[in-house]
N, C-alpha and C positions, 0 to 999 in steps of 0.2 A: 264548516269553515275551512277545513283542510282541503276540500275539493275546490273551493273558491281560490285559495292560495295557489294550488296546483295549476288551475286554469290561467290565473294571472301570469305566473312564471312562464308557462308554456307559450302564452301569447307574446310576452316580451322576448322570448327566444326564438320566435317563429322564423326570423330572417336567417338564423344560423342552422335551424333544423329542417328547413325546406328541402324536400326531395331526398332526404337521407334514406339509405337502404337498411333493412333489418340486419343486425349483427349479433355475434355471440362473444361473450367474455372468454370462453374456452374455444377460441377460434382455431387453435391447433388441432382440435378434434372435429373440425368441419372443413376438411381440405378443399372440397369442391367450391364452397362459397368463398374461400380465401384466394385460391388461384387454380385455374383449370389445368395448369402445367403440372399440378400435383396428382392428377388423375392417374391411378395405377402405381404411384410411388408408395410402396408398402413392403412390409416384411412377410410376403407371401404372394399368392396369385389372385386372391380376391378379398374384398373387404366390404362390410356393411356397417352403417352407423346411424345413430339417432341422437338428435340434440333437442333439448327443450328449455326454453327460457320464459320466466314469468316475472314481471317487475311492477313496482308501484302498487302492489296489492294492499299495502297498509293504508293508502289514502284514496284509492280508486274503486274499491269494492262497492257494489257488485260488478262494476265495469272491469273488463279483462284486458290486460296487456300481455299477450302470450305469443311466443314464436316457436312452434314445433317444426322440425326438419328431419328428413331421412334421406340417406344416399347409399349408393352401392357403386363400386368400381372394380375393374378387372384388369389384370396384367395378361396380355396375350403376345404370342410369338416370342416369349422369353427364352433366351438361350440359343436361338436359331441363327442369330445374326451378330455374333461377336459381342454379346451382352446388350445389344439394342433391343428395344421392345416398344409396344404400343400400350396405351391405357385407354379404356372405355368406361364411361360412367353415366349415371343418371342421378338427378337431384330433385327432390320435392320439398317445397317450403311453403308454410302458411304463416302469416303474421296478422294478428287480430288486435285492434286497439280501440279502447274507449266505449262510451255509452252507445255510440252509433254503429258499433260493430264494424268499424272500418277494416276491411279484410283484403290482404294482398296474398294471392296464391300463385306460385310459380312451379313450372315443370320444365326441367332443363336436361339436355344431353351434352356430354363433354367427351373430348378426345385429346390425347397428348402423345407426343413422340419423345422417347427417351434415348438419347445418343450416348453410348458409352465412350468415355475418353481414355480408357486404358484397357488392357487385356484381361483384367480380373473382374471388371464390372463394379469396381468400387467408386467410380466417379461418373456422374451422369449430368449432361446438360439437356434440359427438357423445354419443350414449347407446346402449348396447348390452347384450345379454344372451347368455348361453351356457347350453345345456342338454345333458346327456348321461348316459352310463352308465359306471359304474366297477365293475370286478371285482377282488377280491383273493384270493390263494391262497398256500398254503405246502406244501412237500413234506416231510412228517414223516419219510420214509425217509432223509433226509439229516441228521437231527438225532439226537443222543445225549442220553438222559435219565439222571438219577443212579441210578435203580433198575434200569437196564440194565447197570450196571457190575458185573463179576464178580470184580474184584480184579486181574485181569490185562488186562482189556479190556472192550469193550462188546458186549452180545449184543442186537442189534436185535430189536424186536417183542415184548419182554417188559416194557415199561413199564406199570406198574399205576397210577401216580399222575399220569399225563398228563391234565391237565384239558381239553385241546383237544378239542372236539366237532365243529367245522366246519373243513374244510381249504380251503373255497372259498365265497365269498358275493359278492353284487353289490347295488348300489343306484344310484339316479338322483340327480343333483345339479344345482344351479342357481348361476349366477354373473352378476353385473351390474356395470356401470360407466359412468362419464362421462369425457369428455376434451375438451380444448381445444387446437386446433392453429392456429398463426399463422405465416405467412410475412411477415416484416417487411421483407425486401429480397430481391434476387435472390441474395444470398449467405448470408442468415441466416434461421433459423426456430427456433421453440421449441414445445414441447408439454408439457402436464401433465395429470394425471388421477387418478382414484380408483376403486378397484374393491372389490367385496365378493364373496367366493367362499364356498362351503359354506353358502349362504343357507338351504337346506332342513335344515341341521344333521343329516345322515344319521348313523345309528348303525352301528358296525362292531365285530365281535368274532369271534375264533375259538373263544370259549367258547359254551356252550349259551345263555346269556343275553346280550343286547346292551344291556340297559337302562342300564348305567352307562358306556357307551362312545360317547357322542355326540361327533362331530367338531365342534370349535369353528369359528366363522366366521373367515375370514381377511380382514383389512382391509389394503388396499394403497394407498399414495400414491406417485406417481412424477412426475418432471419431468426434462426433458432438452432439449438444443438443438444446433443447428449454427450456429456463428458464424464467418463467413469474413472473411479479410483480402485484398482485391483478388483474390478467387477463386483464390488460390494456397495460402494457409495457412488451415486450418480448426481451430477448437477445438470439441471434442465432449464437453461435460460431461453427467453424468447423476447422479441421486440416486434411491434407492429405499428406502422404509420399509414393512415388513410386520409385522403383529401377529396372532398366532393363539394363543388361550388365553394361557399365560404365556410363550410363546416370541416373540421379536421379532428383526427383522433390519434393519440399516441399512447400505446400501451407497452410498458416495460416490466419485467419481473423475472423471477426464477423460482424453481422448485427444487427441493432436495429429496432424493429417493434412496431407499436402502433395499438391497437385494437379500432376501431371506433364504436363498438357495444354500444348502450346506456345502456345495461345491464352488470353489472359486473360479471354475472354468465354465459354469453354466449360468444362464439367466433364469431364475425361478420366479417367485412372487416378489414384486417390487411395490412397496408402499411409499407414496410421496406426499409432500405438503409444501406449500409455498405461498407467496403473496405477489400479486401483480398490481400495477398502478395505472389506471387510465387517467392521464394527466388532467388536472382541473375538473375531475368528474367523480372518480370513485377508487377506493382500494378494493382489491379483489382477492380475498383469501381463498385458497383452493386445496382440496385434498383428493387423493385418488389411489387406485391400485392397478397394476398391470400383471396379468398372469394368463398363461396358456392361450395367448392370442387375444385376450380380452383387455381392453383399456376402459376404465370407468373413472369418471371425474365429477366432482361436485364443487360448485363455486357460489359465492354470494357477494354481490356488489354492495359495499358500504358507501353510500353517497356522501361526497364532500363538496359538491357544487352548491350554488345558491338555492337549488331545489331542496337541499337538506332541511331548510326551514319548514317545509311542508312534510317531508318524509321522515324527519327525525333521524336521518342517517340511513334509513332503510332503503334498499334499492332493488336489485334483481336476483332471484334464485335461478340457478341453472344446473342442469344435469346432462351428461353426455356418456354414451356407451358406444364403443367401436370394437368390432370383432374382425380379425384378420386370420386367414387360413390358407392352406395350400402350400405345397413345397415348390421352391424355385427349381427350374430345370438344372440338370447336373452341370451343364456348361456354364451356368450362371450362378452356381451355388456359393453362397457367402456365409460367413459367420456374422449374424446380425446382433447388434446391441439394441437395447430398448430405445424407443423413440416416442415422442408425442405424435 
């Protein structure tokens, strides 16, 4: 019964959900999917990260709604040109949904240029782009169609009215963005940016014709910061707004972190916790830890939309791990405060 309710709600929401891209609740730990201008923007010279999201397991099992992702980016030419540098990155993402194993797989490369706005390298204006390849596929053998119903069950392989002609297709895509990053003190910094994805407006369809299935451009605006109090207590606010066709998303919230270093002048192990709110959709409690270049976060979506009638408030579990390392060049060496 829960699966039927879920199907009805999803069909009613089809107009607003059409062509949305996979996304993460801990978007601040997935910089390349958020904005390519963030490529190379880190407290080190290289960074790797893994994100994993699993949702609706309480009502969709054994069907899977999961999104794993991995990325790596590098800061190059740092310190050679008055604090200016380049960022290079790669991103791999897979999204799997439903009984039919609807799978979206992407492989992207990104580049960003970071222009220093002062002599100390504390302020940067960045512009970046991302290009890559996306493939979509579906397994029809896992689906049942109405004309396969025999009265007592389904007889696979006898569907005559199935309009699906293609079970797999691929296309290339382009994304661009700008960002501003400022370290205002040894304890505080903030960043903001805007990005545009699906710039090439690719077309996708499992039908014979793709003329009416153009993916809408996604517009993203984000801002966040780290504000420290005597290097012991940190406030970590963030806001994200995204618009794609008729679907929109607004996420606001903050986390509070405590630095367990015995020295007031060093950043040691920071444990944080907070709550974010995806407006009209879910509350997102999150906890995590930052230490020795490792950032680890866990979040859970508590559903508050109309879908909660089927989910019982249960939404999506998500985990993220990011590791940064490498010392900045001496000409561009700064005292870094912690950051998402």
